N, C-alpha and C positions, 0 to 999 in steps of 0.2 A: 773728671777734672783727676790729673795724676798727679798734681803738686799742690804744695800748701805751704801757707807765712810759718815758718820756727825762728823768733826773735832777729827779724833781720833779715833771715836769708828766704827762699822760698825752694823746696826741696821738693824731691820725689818723693811719692808717699810709700815706699819701698825705701828704708834703709839697711842697716844689720847693727847688730848688738855683736859687741867684743865679750859679755860674760861667758861664754863658754870657749874660750882663747886659754886660758890658764890650765892647772891640772886639773884633776876631777876635788867636786868643790869649790871650785872654784878659787882653788889655790894651789901655789906650786909651780912649778915652771910646766908651759908644754907637754905634753905627751911627745909631739912635734913638732921643734920649734921650725924648721925648718918648711914645713904643712901650714903653719900660724904666717907667718910672713908673706908666704901664698897666696892662703886666703883673703890676708888683708889687702895684698896688688890688685887683685883681683879684683876686690872688694869699687876701688876705682875703674879698672878698666872695663868693667859692666856698667859706670856711671852714675853705681850709688854715690851719693853726695850728703849724705847724714850717718854718723856713726857716735852710736853711745858705748859709753864707758864709765870706767871710773876708777879712783887710784886704787879703791880696796878689792880692784877684780886681782886677786892673785895673792898678796897685795902687790901692789905696785906692775906686776907682769903684764897685765891686760897694756896698759898704759906704756911702759916700753917697747911694747912690741911693733905698738900705734906708730910710737917715731922711730922706731929702725927701719919701718916699712916703709914708710910713707913723709916723712921729711925731707923736705920744704914740702909741707901739704898745697894742693891742689887752691887754687883761688878760692873755689869755690864748696869745698867742703866743709860743712858744719857739723865742727867734733862738740858733745855734750854728754856733762861729765853728771855726776850727783856726787852729795856732800851726807855727813848723818851717820857712815860709821865707822869702822875697824873693824881689823882680826889682830886677834892674838896670835901667839906662836903655833899653839894647836890649831890653828884654821877659826875658830869659834869667831860667829859676828856681834861686836858690842858696839854700845850705844857711842858715836863720838860728836854730839851733837850739841853744847854750847855756845856759843855766838864767838867766841876766839877756837872753838875747834876746827867750826864750819868755816871761818877762814882762811885759818892755815889749810884747810883740807882743800879749800880753791887753789892758793898759793901752789900747794903740791902738784894739785895737779896740771898748770899751767911748768913747773919748773920739770916736770917729767918729761911731759909732749913739747915740750920748746915751743912753745908759745905765747904770747902778750895777752890774749883775749879766749875765752869760750866760747860758742855761740848761743849757751846758756848751763846752767845748775842748776838740777834739780835738790831741792830742799827735800831729804828722803828721810818719812817717818817711817822709826822703828813699830810703835802701837800705833793704828791708828785709831783706835779706841779711846784714845786720851782725848778729850774735848779740847776744841783749840782753849787757848786763855794767855793769859801775862808770856808764859815761856815761848808761846810757839810765835808770839809778838816780835820776842827779842829776838827768837832764828828768822825769822824774818826780816828783821831790821838788818841782820848781820850779811842777808843775802843782797839789801837794798845799797847798804853803801860797799859792797864789792861791785854791784853793777855799776852806781857812780863812780866808784873809782877806774874804773872804766873794762877791773878785769874779766865784768861779762855781760853778756850783752841783753840778756834775757835771762827772767828768773823761771825754775820750772816746780811742782810738786811734784812729791809720789808715795804711793800710797796712804791717801789723806780722803776724806770723807766730802760731802759736798759743803760742809760751815766750816771746816779748813777751807774750800776755797772762795767761798762767799765770805769771809772774813778778812782773807787774804785781799780780795781785789777791792776790798774799803781802803785800803792801804799804798799799794800799787797794781800795776799791770801785772797778769802773770803772763808768760810764753808758752807753758805747756806742760801738759798735765802727766805722768805716768802710772796709771792703778793696774793691778791686773785684771783682766778681761779677755773669756776666750769662750765657744759656744757650750760649754760648760759650764761656766762660772761670771755670770750678768750682774755679778752681784754690786758693780760700779756703773750700772745703769744712769743713777741721776749725776753720777760725776759727768759722764759721757753726756748726757743732755745737758747741763749745763756748759760746760767746753762747745760745745757745738754753738748755743742760742748765743756764746760771746766769743764765737772765733776762734777759741784757744784751740790749739793742737793739743790732742789725746793721745799717748803712745801707750799700746797696752803691752803691758809684759806676762810674761807665760801667754802667748796667743796661742801656743802648741800644746798645751801643757805643761806643767812642770817638767821641769826636764830633768830633777830631782826624783822623778816618781818613773819606775821601768815599766810598769803596767802601762803608764799615760788613756786615762781612759778616751782622751779627746781625740787623738789618732789612730783608736781603735774602737772606734764605736760602727755601730754594726751602721747606720746612714751615712756616716762620712767614707767607711769604705765602698759601700753599695754604688755612692757620686763617683767615687773616681774610679771602679770598675768600669762605672759609663759611660765615665767622658774620655778615661785612659789617662788621667793624672795625676800625680801621687796623691795621697793623705793626706799630706802637710798643705800641699797646693791646692786642694780646696779648702781646709781651713782658712789658709791666709787668702784664698780669693774671696771668701764669706767675711771674712771682717774688714775687708775694703767694701765690703756695701752698706756695712752696719749704719756711715754716717762720714762725709766729706771731709773732715780735720781727724780722721784717723790717720797716725803716721805707720807702721811696721819697722820694729826692726827687731827681727828675725837673727838669730847664730847662733853658728854652724864655727866649730873646728878643719871644715871639710871642702875644699875647692868644690868635690863634687854635689852638695849639699848647699852649699853658696849660690851654684847656678841655678837647683833645684827651685831654693825658696826665691829669687830673683827673676824667674822664668814666671814666675806669678802676676808681672804686669801685664802680661797676654793673654790670661786666662778672663774669659766673661762666662760666670755660671748661667746655664738659664734661671730662667725664674721660678720655672717649679720645683729648682734645685736648693736657690734661696728658701723658696717657704720652707722646704722639707728641714732644712736646717735652722731655720728663725722659730720652727716649731720644740727645740731641743729644747728651749729655755724651761 
């Protein structure tokens, strides 16, 4: 299966994440604006129809680049964003998740991207350890109101536990979930299993390991490197291809600010790992 439903769209399982388009630390203008615009245009040329972004990437930078590169957008392009945080003048990540803030965040995304509706918007929890309660219900209510008003087609959740997902599904339909997940961090396996059973798209962030860790234990793992050498492909392609084998509802959004890296990541659509390699990678859990 190379496609999966996402909030009224059916998208390719390899999408694109815009987090790396702004400057260092996801803050400020891009290192190379012309290259950033070229990446986004190449995204569409490669047939990618799912872009993940947020107004607080930059802030404003990622969405402005998407707009300048791609507006008016292809009819089949699903743009997904997230709300629940903001940036201060130093680049610090701060909560912005009261119901009124969430609605304002959605409207800011729409205005910057120049669209009337987003395919989905994720409610991003900054503290997944806070158990779901009335505050979570109120936040979810703001998302439902935005969907009912036609501003978003689907509601997503990000950085959540199984308890958050179950409580949310008692109140409304959930289109997608974004949680950290990769070869060496499978702490979201229970959430993934719940999503798979319910037919909800699961979008792992940091599938290649954190971009903020220069050592990157995922890409530098000995088993990954050995598999890459044996198969004649890049370590990133090994990891991404493995992630697609985990479940049919997994949608990838690898990010990059380089056209060459974008093409390498996207080529994973044609990579089929041998069963013994998948087994070796599975055993790294």
